[in-house]
NUBAKE-919634 format. One record per residue: residue in three letters; x, y, z of N, C-alpha, C in turn. Coordinates in steps of 0.02 Angstrom, whole numbers, plus 50000, padded with zeros to 5 digits. Atoms other than C-alpha are relative to their C-alpha. Example, Ala and Ser with C-alpha at 12.3 -4.5 7.8 and 13.67 -1.06 7.14 Angstrom:
BEGIN
ALA500454994150000506154977550390500455006050000;SER499584994149997506844994750357499615005550037;
This chain:
BEGIN
MET500414994149996499994999950005500445006549996;ALA499584994550001501385011950042500345000949940;HIS499684999450065502275008049881499515002649949;GLN500504997550049500675011749784499895007750014;ARG500114993049987500435028449872500615004349971;VAL499424996450026502225033949831499975000949926;ALA500024999750077501955029349649499485005149977;LEU500534995450025500345039349643500195007349998;TRP499794993249999501105055949695500615001749953;ALA499344998550029502855053949618500104998049929;ALA499825002850062502905043149464499494998549949;GLU500485002450043501275037349390499765005949953;PRO500204994350044500795047849232499265000850002;ASP500764999449997498885043949247499804998350072;LEU500195000849934498205046249418499324995550004;ASP500615003149995496495038249371500114992150008;ASP499905007749998497235020349366500354997850063;ASP499625001449939498085021149539499524998550061;ILE500315001949939497535013749704499304997649992;ASN500715002450016496035004049640499744995950057;ASP500235004049942495974994249801499645003950053;THR500284996149950495235008349899499215001349982;ASP500694998850008493325009149919499815007050021;VAL500214993049989492695026749896499255001349994;ASP500734999350002490825023149885499745000350069;ILE500194998949930490485030150055499325003150005;PRO500624996549996488665033750091499965005750048;ILE500064994249954488245050650166499394998950044;PRO500575001449956487095047450319499505005650001;MET500554995649991485445055850328499905002350070;PRO500124997949932485135066150485499444995650032;SER500475004649969484215055550613499355003350006;SER500694996849994482815068750638499654999449930;THR500375000150067482475068050448499774992749988;ASN500225007250013482385048650446499304999350044;GLU500625000749962481045049850584499375003049968;MET500544996650031480025061250477499654995749950;TYR500315004250045479735047850349499484994950026;ASP500425004749969478855036850476499305002550008;ASP500634996749990477435049250496499775003649937;PRO500244997250067476465052450333499645006850008;ASN500424994249989475465066350411500415006150024;LEU499574994449968476945076550478500135005249947;GLN499864994650045477175093550399500725002050010;LEU499294998049996479005098450366500055007750007;ASP499884993049993479505114850437500575002549954;GLU499534996650050480695127050348500724997450017;GLY499385002949983482205120850444500134993549976;SER499915006550021481955103150408500054999449922;LEU500044999850076481585106650225500735002249974;GLN499344997450021483245116550210500594994450016;ALA499565005149983484155102050299499994994649946;MET500085004750050483485090050171500295002249935;GLN499734997050063483915101250026500775000350005;GLN499264999949995485675103350092500304993149997;HIS499785006950003485835084650115500024997449925;ILE500085002150065485295081349936500525003549953;ALA499464996250035486495095149869500684997350020;GLN499385002849980487895087549968500134993149967;GLN499935006850035487545070149896500165000949925;ALA499824998850070487575077449719500725002549990;ALA499274997150004489225086949753500474994150012;PHE499515005849987490005070949821500024995649939;ALA500015004350057489475061049668500385002949943;GLN499624996850054490325073549553500755000150012;ILE499285000549982492045071149642500284994549959;PRO499675005550033493175060749526500264994850055;ASP499805005249955493645044049604500765000850021;VAL499294999249981495485048149596500095005350051;VAL499984994949947495175063549701499804997350061;LYS500195003049939494265053649827500544995350028;ARG499435004149974495675041049838500545003950025;PHE499474995349974496925055249855499835002550070;ILE500174997749932495955062650001500064994950049;VAL499905005549948495845045750086500684998450018;HIS499345001849980497645042250074500395006150031;PHE499704994049970498155060150116499805000450075;HIS500225000449930497085058750275500404994450038;GLN499665005649965497895042050319500725001950009;ALA499294998049989499655049150294500045005050057;VAL499974995249950499235063650409499874996250072;LEU500185003849938498515051550540500624996050022;ASP499395004249984500075040350532500605004650013;ASN499414995449998501235056050539500574997449955;ASN499515002450049502095048750386500245006349965;LEU499784993450030503115064050342500164999849923;GLN499805000950074503735057150174499405000149959;GLU500585000650041502025053050110499615006649999;VAL500344993349999501295069350172500325004949955;THR499604995550045502665079050084499844998849926;LEU500155001750066502385069549922499275001849978;ALA500724998250014500495071749929499935007849995;TYR500094992849999500655090449970500325003149942;GLU499624996650054502015095249844499854997449928;SER500075003150068501575083449700499254998449986;GLY500665002350016499835075549717499475005549999;TRP500504994549997498835090949763500125004549942;THR499874995750055499715101349628499754996549934;ARG500225003350065499405088149490499234999449995;LEU500725000450006497595085549534499685006749992;THR500254993250013497325104249538500045001849928;GLU499894998650071498035105949365499484996249953;LYS500455004250042496945091749299499285001050004;TYR500694999549988495315094349381499745006950026;TYR500284994749971495215110649473500405006349984;ALA499634994350018496225123249376499625006350002;LYS500414994050004494785135149357499364999550046;THR500565000649952493575129449492500264997950069;GLU499785001349934493575126549678500034992650010;TRP499985007049976494055110049763499294999050035;PRO500585001549962492615101049846500005003050072;GLU499994996949932492085109350008500124995150052;ALA499825005149946492605101750173499434996050019;GLU500555003649978490875096750219499794994349950;THR500125005550049490715086750056500454994250005;ILE499535005249994492275076850082500084997150071;ALA499975002149929491995074550272499894992550005;PRO500045007449993491325056450252500614996149978;LEU499455003950018492905051650168500594999350055;VAL499484999449950493985056350319499674998850074;ASN500345001549935492735050750455499875006150040;ASP500174993849965492325068650493500585002250045;ASP499414998649961494115071450561500095007949996;GLN499994992749999494055089750613500685002949988;ILE499354997550015495925092350616500204999549927;PHE499785000250073496205086050439499525004649963;LEU500484995250037494655096250382500265007150007;ILE499714993649993495495111650452500615001049955;LEU499394999950045497125107550357499745000249925;TYR500275000050071496045103850202499685007149980;ARG500244993350014495165120950217500535004949985;GLU499454995750016496825129250224500254999249929;LEU499845001450069497285121350057499465002949953;TYR500614998250042495525124849991500015007949987;TYR500014993350001495575143550030500625002949963;ARG499404997750034497385145449970499914999549922;HIS500125000950073496835138049798499555005549975;VAL500494994950020495375150649795500355006849994;TYR499654993750004496555165249828500455000349939;SER499495000150051497875159849701499694998949932;ARG500225001850068496825153049557499375003949984;LEU500644997150012495135161349577499935007250033;GLN500154993249971494345177549642499624999150063;PRO500405001049943493835176349824499475005550013;ASN500554995449980492175184449879500095001350072;VAL499994997549930491815192550046499914993850047;ASP500105005849959491195175950115500644995750009;ASP499395003749999492815166750067500535003550046;ARG499574996649962493795180450154499894999050075;PHE500205000649931492865178950320500064992650020;HIS499935007549983492825159750314500764998050007;SER499325001549994494705158650281500275002750065;TYR499774997549935494985169650432499804995650058;GLU500225004149949493885158650540500424993050004;ASN499625006050004494815142950480500705000950026;SER499334998849978496515150950515500015000450078;CYS500064999349926495895155150695499924993150028;GLU500045007049975495385136850717500634996250000;LEU499345003450004497075130650657500495002550053;PHE499524997549948498075141850771499794998950067;ASN500265001849928496955139250923500174992850016;TYR499825007049988497235120450901500784999450015;LEU499305000149993499095123250888500255003250067;LEU499764996049946499265135851033499614998450066;ASN500425000549935497825131351158499894992650018;SER500145006749979497915112251159500444998650062;ASP499685002049940498485103051315500634996749980;GLY499345002750018500325100751272500105000949926;PRO499884999850074501115099451096499584994849961;VAL500525004350039499925092650964500394994249961;PRO499685005050032500385075950888499915000249921;LEU500084998750067500545082250711500705000949967;SER499414999250037501975081150582499895002649931;LEU500084997250060501985092450435500675002249968;PRO499384998150030503395096250308500155007350007;ALA499854993049992504335112550319499695004449947;ASN500324995750055503665118550152499295001450016;TRP500704998549985501855116850210499985004650061;LEU500024995349942502235125750378500185006749979;TRP499824993150026503045140050285499445002949960;ASP500594997450039501585141150165499425001850043;ILE500534998049955500375141550311500095007250024;ILE499834993449975501295156750384499955005149945;ASP500004995350053501545164650215499275001649971;GLU500694998950025499735162250156499595003950049;PHE500334996449948499095168650324500095007349995;ILE499844993350010499995184950297499765002849936;TYR500224997650065499555185950115499245001550001;GLN500764998749996497665184250156499845005850042;PHE500104993649957497845197650290500155005649958;GLN499894994150048498615209350161499465000549950;SER500504999750047497335204850033499325002650030;PHE500624996549973495885208750154500075007250018;ALA499894992849978496725224850214499895004449934;LEU500054996450063496845230550029499215000049976;PHE500735000450023495005224549999499595005150042;ARG500424995649964494265234450145500245007249998;SER499794992950006495295250350105499685003749943;ARG500344996950060494205253849949499244999950017;PRO500735000249984492495257650022499525002049941;ALA500454997450057491875265949858499784994549957;SER500225005550047491805249249767499594994250035;LYS500335005149961490865239649901499245000249986;THR500705000950003489095233049884499665001150065;ASP500334999049935487745235850019500124994350045;ASP499865006049957487965218050082500715000150028;GLU499354999349972489835220250094500165005450051;LEU499954994749949489685236550185499694997650067;THR500335002349935488475228250309500494994850033;MET499575005049969489685213450340500615003350028;LEU499404996749975491195224950359499835004750059;GLY500204995349947490245236550476499754996650061;SER500225004149939489705222350594500594999350048;GLU499495000749948490665217850753500504994849972;GLY499535005150027491405202250667500425002649945;GLY499634997050058491905212250514500545004550026;ALA499454995749971492915224250623500544995550031;GLN499495004349969493835210050709500354995549951;ALA499715004850047494155199550554500625002849970;TRP499354998250027495945200650494500235006650025;SER499724994149973496375214650610500754999450010;SER499295000249991498205219150629500154997350070;TYR499905002449940498105215150812499964992550006;SER500095007050000497505197550786500544996549962;VAL499455003150042498815193750651500665000550041;LEU499384999949961500245200450760499984995750060;ASN500065004549937499555190950912500164993049985;VAL499875006650018499635174650817500744999049990;LEU499325000650016501395177250758500445000550064;TYR499634999649940502095183150926499824994050046;SER500145005849958501145168651015500414994049975;LEU499615006050027501965155550899500755001250023;ILE499274998949978503695163850936500104998350074;GLN499955000749930503385164051120499874992750025;LYS500145006949981502645146251128500634995649982;SER499445004150023504125138751032500655002150029;ARG499364997149975505435149851115500505000449943;ALA499545000450057506195152350944500565004750012;ASN499414995849984507245167450998500484997650046;GLU499555003149949507915158551146500444994449968;TRP499675005350035508315143851034500585002449954;LEU499494997150043509265154550910500605002950038;LYS499504997449956510215163551050500464994250028;ALA499625005649970510735146751129500444996849946;ARG499615002650052511335140350960500585004349985;ALA499484995150016512315156050927500574999850055;GLU499555000149947513165154451101500344993250005;GLY499695006649999513655136451064499844995150057;LYS500205004449950512675127951197499904993049980;SER500105007450018512485109051202499284998549989;ASP500685002050015510915099751146499554999750063;GLU500405000449936510415096251325499825006550027;GLU500144993349973510555114151377499465003549958;ILE500504997150047509585119551223499304997750017;GLU500685003349986508165107151264499745002350066;GLU500234997049930508085113951447499745007249984;ILE500204992950008507955131651380499365000749961;VAL500584999250043506635129251245499364996650029;GLY500555003449975505515117351341499714994549958;GLU500325005350036504315104351278499775001649930;TYR500264997850066503605114651135500625001649955;GLY499434998250038505285120751073500384993849974;THR499665005950028505945103051051499654996749950;LYS500385002950052504595098350934500155003549930;PRO499824996550067505065101550744499425004549977;LEU500554995850023503275107650716500005006850027;TYR500004993149969503335121850840500635003549985;ARG499344996450017505165125550809499975003649934;MET500024996950065504905128450626499465005549991;LEU500504994850001503295137650650500225006550033;GLY499764993949970504145149450774500525003449957;TYR499504997650041505615151850657499685003849940;PHE500424996850057504405155950510499635005850022;SER500354994249973503435167450618500425005950007;ILE499574994449995504935178250643500105003249929;ILE499984997950072505115179250453499345003549983;GLY500634997250017503265182650444499935007350032;LEU500004993049968503425197250570500365005149962;LEU499584995050041504775205150463499525002449941;ARG500454998050056503485204950317499435004050026;VAL500574996449978502035211050419500215007750017;HIS499794993149980502985226150490500265003649937;VAL499854996350063503615230350314499375002449970;LEU500644997950030501825230250253499655005550036;LEU500274994849960501335241450395500435006349999;GLY499554994350009502795253250357500485001550058;ASP499584999049942503735250950520500694996049985;PHE499395003650025505465246450440500504999450055;THR499505000749948506495249450598499814993750042;LEU500205005749959505465236750701500054993749962;ALA499935006050046505485224850550500704997350007;LEU499305002649991507385223950562500174998050072;LYS499835001249930507395223750748499774992450016;VAL500245006649989506355207250753500474994649968;MET499565004450033507705199450643500644999050031;GLU499324999849971509135201950760500274992950012;ASN499735006549984509255183750815500044995649942;VAL499985003950064508995176950639500565002349956;GLY499514997850041510185187850544499774999349924;LEU500105000250068510315188950358500474995049961;GLY499635005550030511475174050322499614994949967;GLN500375005350035511005160050207499994993450040;LYS499975006149957511435147150344499394999650046;ALA500585000649959509735142950414500104994350054;PRO499875005349951509665132150574499724993549976;PHE500245006450026508755118350474499885001449923;THR500094999650069508375114950291499345003849982;ALA500584996150010507165128950254499875000549924;PRO500134999350066506295131350088500355006049972;THR499684994550034507045142549957499625006550004;ALA500434993649995505555154549969500135003750067;VAL499874996549941506025158050151500595004849993;HIS499404996050004507755164450106499825006249952;VAL500144994850045507075174549956499545005650033;SER500454995149964505655182550063500385004150048;THR499584996149949506895187150201500405005049972;ALA499554994950035508105195750086499605005449969;TYR500404995050032506745204449989499755005050052;HIS500294995549949505895212150143500535003950043;ALA499504996649966507495216050234500305005349951;GLY499694995150050508175224650074499465005949993;ILE500484994450002506525234750066500095004750061;CYS499884996249939506845240250247500615004849990;TYR499424995850009508585246450207499875005349945;PHE500154995050051507985255050050499615005350023;MET500434994649974506625264750137500335003950054;LEU499644995849956507835269550276500565003349973;ARG499524996550039508975276550141500714997250016;ARG499365003649992510345263850181500104996449931;ILE500015002750069510525260749993500584994349992;PRO499495005450005512195251150001499844993350033;ASP500215006149961511555238850134499424996849955;ALA500495003150039510015236050024500254996649936;ALA499735003250058511035232849872500394993750014;ARG499645005849982512155220849962499524993950016;VAL500465005549982510645210750027499704997049935;PHE500335002850066509805209749851500554996449958;THR499525003450040511465205249769500184993050027;GLY499815006149969511875191749893499494994449984;VAL500525005350010510185182549878499954998749925;LEU500115001450073510095184849687500614995549976;THR499465004150015511845177349672499884992650023;TRP500155006249975511305162849776499464996249962;VAL500605002850035509655160249681500314997749929;MET499765001850065510655159749515500414993450007;ARG499575006349992511835146049585499524994250013;ALA500495005349981510325136149657499454998949954;ARG500605000550043509195138149512499834993049971;GLN500115006650028509465120549445499654995450054;TYR500265004349952508885113549609499285001250018;HIS500684998049984507205122349624499605001649936;THR500344998950063506655123249439499354996350002;ARG500635004249997505355109549470499595001250063;SER500364999249938504765116249634499395003849986;TYR500684996350006502945122349656500095007550019;GLN499904993149981503665138549723500445003549950;TYR499524997150055504705141849562499765006749972;ASP500264993650026503525155349494500035005450052;GLN499974994949950503425164549659500745002350012;ILE499324998349995505295164149676500275004349942;ASN499814996050058505555171149500499685006650004;LYS500324993249994504305185349527500365004150053;THR499654996349950505155190449688500715002049976;ALA499324998450027506885189349604499965005649950;ASP500074994950051506295200349461499865006950038;ARG500124994149966505695213449588500645002450033;MET499344998149971507415213349671500465002449950;TYR499594997150053508265216149504499775007149984;ALA500224993350008507155231449483500195004750058;LEU499824995949946507545237549657500785001050000;LEU499294998950010509405235249618500135005449948;ALA499944994550048509175246549470499905006850033;LEU500084993749963508485259849585500545001450046;CYS499434999149956509895257249709500605002649959;HIS499434997750042511135259449566499925007449979;VAL500124993350015510335276149521500105004950061;LEU499974996149941510225282649696500755000350031;ALA499335000649969511955276849757500404995049963;PRO499615004950039513075268849624500594997350040;THR499455003549966514205255949702500214993849958;ARG499755006050030515235241349644499704994150027;LEU500325006549976514285225149651500184994349952;ASP499835005650043514345208149578499885000849927;ASP500064999050068514645208349390499464996449969;ASN500455004350030513525194049348499295003050018;VAL500684997049986512015202049437499905006549969;MET500124993550032512335219149372499954999649922;ASN500105001150073512445212449198499284998649986;ILE500725001150002510665206049219499605006050008;VAL500384994149985510105222349293500045004649935;ARG499974995550064510795232249140499664997049939;GLU500365003050052510065219549022499265001450000;ARG500744999549992508335221149093499765007550006;TYR500284993349983508255239049149500595005349982;GLY499504995350020509675247549052499715006349979;ASP500344994150024508485259548968499725004250055;GLN500314996249941507595264349133500555003550039;ILE499484996649964509275267549214500245006249964;GLY499824994350038509765279149077499515005850004;ARG500464994649989508145288649086500005003150071;MET499994997449932508245290249276500645004050012;GLY499394996149994509995297349254499925007249978;ARG500084993650033509315312349166499695005250048;GLY500274995349954508575320349322499264999550004;GLU500704999549990506815326149333499604996449940;GLU500315003950053506425317849164499874992650018;GLY500085007649980506635300549243499574999050062;LEU500445001049939505415303949389499474994549987;SER500565004650012503985294449304500314992949995;THR499685006750006505185279849265500194997250071;PHE499825001949930505765279649448499364997650037;GLU500615001749965503965279249510499734993649968;GLU500265006250030503485265649386500374994150026;LEU499655005649969504885254249444499924998950070;PHE500145001249929504585257449627499354997350011;LEU500665002949993502745253349609500024992849985;TYR499975006950022503175237249521500364996150051;ALA499505004049958504575231749642499775000050073;CYS500104999449926503915237149813499384996150014;PRO500625003949979502605226949910499425004950002;LYS500664996049991500765233049922499935001750075;PHE500034997949932500875242750085499235000350020;ILE500704999849973499315242250197499975004650058;CYS500114995749940498575252550332499754995950060;ALA500175003949939498395245950508499295000450019;ASN500684998949981496665253550531499554999549938;SER500485000550056495135250250421499575006849999;PRO500494994450001493915263850360499454999150049;PRO500514999849952492515268450480499324996749973;TYR500645002750030491225255850414499454999750051;ASP500535000249947490305255950581499675007050006;ASP500304993249997489975274850558499875002349933;PRO500124998050072489065278950396500165007249987;THR499904992950008489265297550424500765001249981;ALA499254999250011491195296750434500164996449937;LEU499845003250060491245284050294499775004049940;ALA500254996350060490215295550178500465005949988;SER499534994150011491395310150215500684997749967;MET499385002250036492885299050157499844999549925;LEU500145001150072492005295849991499855006149962;ILE500084993550037491705314149953500635002049965;PRO499414997950037492975319749818500265006750028;PRO499734993949971494145333849871499775006449959;THR500254993750033493555351549839500605003549972;PRO499444996350036494585363549732500475004050052;THR499604996249953495175372549893500404995850043;SER499625004449950495865357149979500724998849971;PRO499315000550024497735354249971500064994449952;SER499895005650042497515337849887499785000949927;SER500244998650067496665345449735500545001449952;GLN499474998550046498335350349665500214993749963;ASN499855006250035498625331849621499534995150013;PRO500575004749984496985322049617500204993249998;SER499875006850011497815306349559500314997050065;VAL499685002549943498705304549726499514999150059;VAL500465001249949497625296249858500405000450069;LEU499634998749939498205302750028499924994350046;GLY500065005749949497525287550125500314993749975;ASP499695005950027498455275050013500745000050032;PRO499325000549971500065269550110500534999149944;THR499475000850057500945264349947500155007049974;GLN499914993050027500705282349882500435004250046;ARG499574996649954501475288950044500704998249994;HIS499285002450004503005278350031500315002249930;LEU499784997750063503095282649845500245007150000;ARG499794992750002503175301349881500635001050043;ALA499364999549960504535298450017500544997949953;ALA499445001550042505615289149892500115004349941;SER499914994650053505235301549753500325006150019;SER499664993749972505755315849860500724999050009;HIS499285001249997507405307649891500315000049932;PHE499764999850065507625304549709500045007049967;MET499954993250027507185322649661500525004250036;SER499474996349966508415329149793500664998849969;LEU499345001550029509825320449697500035001349926;THR499974998650069509395326549523500585004749978;PRO499434996150025510765339849517500674996450009;VAL499355003749981512085327149577500324997849936;SER499715003450058512335318149410500435005349955;SER499614995150040512765333849305500585003250042;LEU499464996549959513765342049447500594994950004;LYS499475005149991514745325649469500384999449935;SER499635000350065515155324549283500445005449985;LEU499564994150010515845342149282500604999550049;LEU499455000149954516915340049439500524994949983;LYS499505005050017517725324249370500495002549944;LEU499554997550052518505334849233500575004750028;TYR499524995349975519515345749349500234997350069;THR499755000949934520605344849502499905005950042;SER500184994049963520235362849556499615004549949;LEU500464996250046518875374549485499765005650042;ASP500244994049971518325391949521499224999450007;ALA500705000549990516585393349594499565003549947;LYS500344996250051516055406449472500014996849931;LYS499965003650061516655396249327499534993749999;LEU500445005849994515685380849390499275002549993;THR500684997450006514145391749403499815001249929;GLY500094998850070514325397249227499874993549961;PHE500105006350035514475379149166499294997250015;LEU500645002549983512865374449261499415004349975;ASP500554995350025511845389749202499984999749926;THR500045000350069511695383549027499355002649968;SER500664997850030509845388349009499905007550010;GLY500094993249992510145406249064499475001550056;ALA500524998749945508965404649216500275003950055;GLY499734995949943510135414549329500154995850062;VAL499765003649943510925401349436500545003850035;ASP499514996849964511905409649574500484994950038;GLU499535004349965513375403249678499714996750060;GLU500315003049944512335400549832499614993849984;GLU500425006050018511185388349739500494994449978;VAL499525005650017512725378749667500304997650065;LEU499765002149935513385378049843499544995150036;SER500525004649972511775370249905499994993349965;TRP499985006350038511885357249761500604996150023;MET499435003749981513645353049815499974996950069;MET500125003549935513095350249993499544994149995;VAL500425005950009511745339049935500424994249972;MET499565004650029513075329949831500444996850054;LYS499645002249946514145328449987499634995550046;ASN500425003949952512745321950093499814993549966;ALA500215006250037512205309449955500634994949996;GLY499425004550003514005302149956500144996750068;ARG499865003449933513865297150140499354997050025;CYS500585003349964512695285350231500164995550051;VAL499845005449947512565273450375499944993049965;GLY500035006650034512945255850323500404994950043;ARG499675005649966513495238650388500604997649961;VAL499445002150040514785236950249500655002350035;ASN499314998549972516615236650314499905002150075;THR500104998549931515985236850495500544995850039;SER499485003249960516915228950641499994992549988;THR500005007350016516425211350581500554998449953;ALA499475001150041517555212850440500675001950025;ALA499364997149971518855222650535500334994750047;ASN499775005249953518995208050661500274993949967;GLY499725005550037519495196550522499454994949988;GLU500475005150011517835187250515499785000849927;LYS500215000350068517125181950350499365004149993;ASP500614995550005515845194950285499704998049930;ASN500275001550070514725187850144499575005749973;ASP500344994550035513695197850025499375002250029;GLU500704998749974512075196950118500025001850075;GLY499984998649928512695200850291500174993650039;SER499805005849958513255189350432499614999850064;ARG500365000849937512385182350583500485000950054;SER499574998349946513365190650721499665004050058;SER500344996449942513075199750885499755006749984;GLU500184993450014512855215850794499215000249980;SER500684999550023511055222350764500015002249930;LEU500034998050065510435224250589499925007349990;LEU500064992950003510115242450628500635003550014;SER499374997149986511885245550678500385001949939;GLY499614997950059513135253750562500445006050014;GLU499544994349988514435267350537499895004849935;TRP499984995350057514455282850428500584997949955;MET499515002250050515365278050270499905004249935;SER499994996450063515805286350105499864994749944;ILE500195004450056514965278249950500205003249935;SER499824996650065515595290449821500784999649988;ASP499335000150023517235289949723500275007249992;LEU499794993150010517285308849720499945004150059;ASN500054996049943517725320249859500255007449986;PHE499774993650017517975338949862499955004450065;VAL500054995049941518245353949986500005006449962;ILE500114993250026517855372149959500465004650042;ASP499534995249968519225384650001499845007149971;GLN500194993350024518505402249984499604999049936;ASN500355000950063518065403149800500214994649953;MET499695005350040519015387749740499724993150026;VAL500225006549986518355370149737500544995149982;HIS499465005050009519685356749757499744993349998;ILE500315006650010519225339649689500524994650005;ALA499555005549995520025323249734499554993749981;GLU500355006150023519445307149643500414993950016;SER499675006249984519825290149709499784994749951;THR500145005650044519935275649588500024993450038;VAL500035006549973519485258149635500344995249953;GLY499655004850043520705244849577499564994749977;ARG500415004950033520065231949462500124993250041;ARG499975006549967519665215149542500244994449948;TYR499735004950046520825204149444499814992750012;ALA500165007349981520405188049541499334998349968;GLY500685001750030518555188949493500044999949927;TRP499964999850070519025193449315500294993649971;PHE499725006650024520135178449295499544993850013;ILE500465005449988518865167249378499484999149946;ARG500535000150048517495172349263500234997949932;ASN499775001950063518555170249107500234993150001;SER499845007049998519225153749168499394995549994;GLU500635003950009517425147349187499715000249932;HIS500235000050065516985153749021500404996349953;ALA499525004550037518505144648942499814993150010;ALA500225006349984517955129149030499364998149968;ARG500665002050036516175130148961500124999149926;VAL499845000850069516845132848786500314993549983;LEU499665006450006517995117848804499544994150003;ASP500525005549991516545107048867499574999249935;SER500474999950058515445112648720500354996949938;VAL499665003150055516805108148594500104992850009;LYS499935007049989517095091248674499344996449990;ALA500675003450009515205087948669499765000249928;SER500234999550073515075092548483500214993149971;PRO499875006650035515005077048363500655000249965;LEU499345000950035516635070548289499915000649923;PRO500085000150073516955072448103499944992649975;PRO500095007050024516495057147999500664996249986;ARG499405003750011517805043347996500044997649931;ILE499905002250071518545039547822500254992950001;ALA499815007450002518625021047780500694999749962;PRO499285001150031520435014547728499914998949927;THR500085001650070519775007847563499865006349956;GLN500134993550035519145025047513500635003949994;VAL499394996150002520795032747557500494996849947;GLN499575003150051521735020447451499775001349930;LYS500274998650065520535022947307500175007049974;LYS499894993350019520735041347311500755001349983;SER499274998950016522655039647316500174996749933;ALA499865002950064522595028147165499705003949943;ASP500334996150051521425039347068500285006849995;GLY499734993449999522465054847108500425001349934;PRO499614998550060523385063946963500694998150012;LYS499285002049999525075057546921500465005949996;GLY499534994850001526635067146939500005004450061;GLU500024996249943526205073547111500574998950053;GLY499455001349962527785066347180499874993650045;ALA500025006049957528075052347311499485000950052;PRO500514999249947526675048447434500295001950069;ARG499814997849934526735055647610500104994050046;THR499875005849952527455044047743499915001850070;THR500124998249930527225054347899499324999650021;GLY500705000449981525355054847899499785006450035;GLN500304994249965524195067747979499494997750051;LYS500455001849945523295065548147499395004750002;VAL500604996249997521505071048150499875002050071;ALA500124998249928520955081148300499524995550035;TRP500445004449957520065072348445500054993149986;GLY499915007650007520815055248414499754997249933;GLY500245002450068520375053448227500544995049974;VAL499565004550028521245041148117500605003649963;LYS499464997250043522915043748030499964998449930;VAL500035001250071522915045847846500694999449971;ALA499345001450025524405038347762500095003449934;
């Protein structure tokens, strides 16, 4: 039986012919009260009994429409969860569910949990897990309605209440990929609901009523989501576990520190993933400092305490890089993006067949766009392979953004594409119709927002966009000023003003001086690059290191290769040149030469010439050519010698 199940998820091309030894013709029992009604012919059915009968008939019809292979899959999936067979659960989750979705439910919902309940003996724990997969499918493949949003929140509450409020650790074994997806999907549905409720103008009357009720105000609230994540971290003692591992404590000491919950892989991984989830939630809420602070014990290194899914590393780097970018620590953001993108390129061959492959690629594309923005705001030397991809994809946009104000629209377009969809912690006042109506009134011509009607002041994404755009606009004079200063070692201030006043707009020396101060300030920032970690001789990777330092710590550092001082009316310029990295250059060219050699060796050999044909050609050759050759010629790659 176990062998047949493994073949079902992993190897068999046709799922309909597998596991034929399982009986799936399970009758759906009629409610006992309904059975008693048939004994009395004079009994009148009330409205409730009639609805129960109609629901039972509809459930039977829905059950009959489920393909037999799907029924067998659910039966064996349930048995694997009951047996805590981690291997079969992993195969069913990563392969079986995906394949059946593509074949039967690519554009429709899976059967509801109440419909398949007879197949699993009405196991409530498995039905909660099934609903988690059901609503994730609805969010990813279909368009969820308001009922789906509320019911998915209720199911998430049931799942986390079971994990957190049971008497002792629950006897459940789930793979790391599923545990991460539970946390990731929980936060995604929270973000989706926050964006859904932030647009009251597009709501129907029924939706406004549901959102204005007491349950609507509590559903997917920021407090409830943060409470779940912090409770999982506290229950599993994930931070204490990470600190103990960093201090090099023994396994016995770690078990004593983390307690009975922290020793279970289920709670340990959920606690660790909840820390990553907190990073994402705080980024969505716009608290970038607190987002980095919760990651102090995790760090930004690629070495996870256990084999974590690739999506965990990519999500961590993406949201940590967003924090550094919004805090204007551009070099740190570029280092984080470059480190994880280099790692993804090296590990691409290992996760091309993963069900998370599309999500990883989308996040990687956003990080390439963010690297293009980092290159415009603070040009630094980064990995050549990554920067070649950035220039290939966004070379035109980088050129337009380098022209100053002309590139503002390009900057905003790239930022909106690459940044996450930020949300607001508070919902509109659906419980107060008067206040809600005032929000829906368009701005009057005398209001400050009427100057730019396209900007929605209540939209958090627009607020962060204005903050990033203001930083970009403050650096617009830097590019032209820098190109001029590189031509001189000393320059008179009046002469520099004349060069910059090409349009005859009357630029004075004071304005040029303010531009130079902006340029001076843009060339310095707080960063973790070349901090005490590297000074102490420790290895510093591209994405940061897990050390005792806080991710918020750093030193003022220069990121510009041009420095200048102003002495009265003279500007003295000093340009520092960075030496070429010959080691990396030789490594890349050596790898390229090795690839060329391998391709040449893999090419087919030239056709072998038969000896009889050679002798015939020699005999038929023109006379008088002289004596035949005796040394012969050796054909490349081990060919025959021609006499």
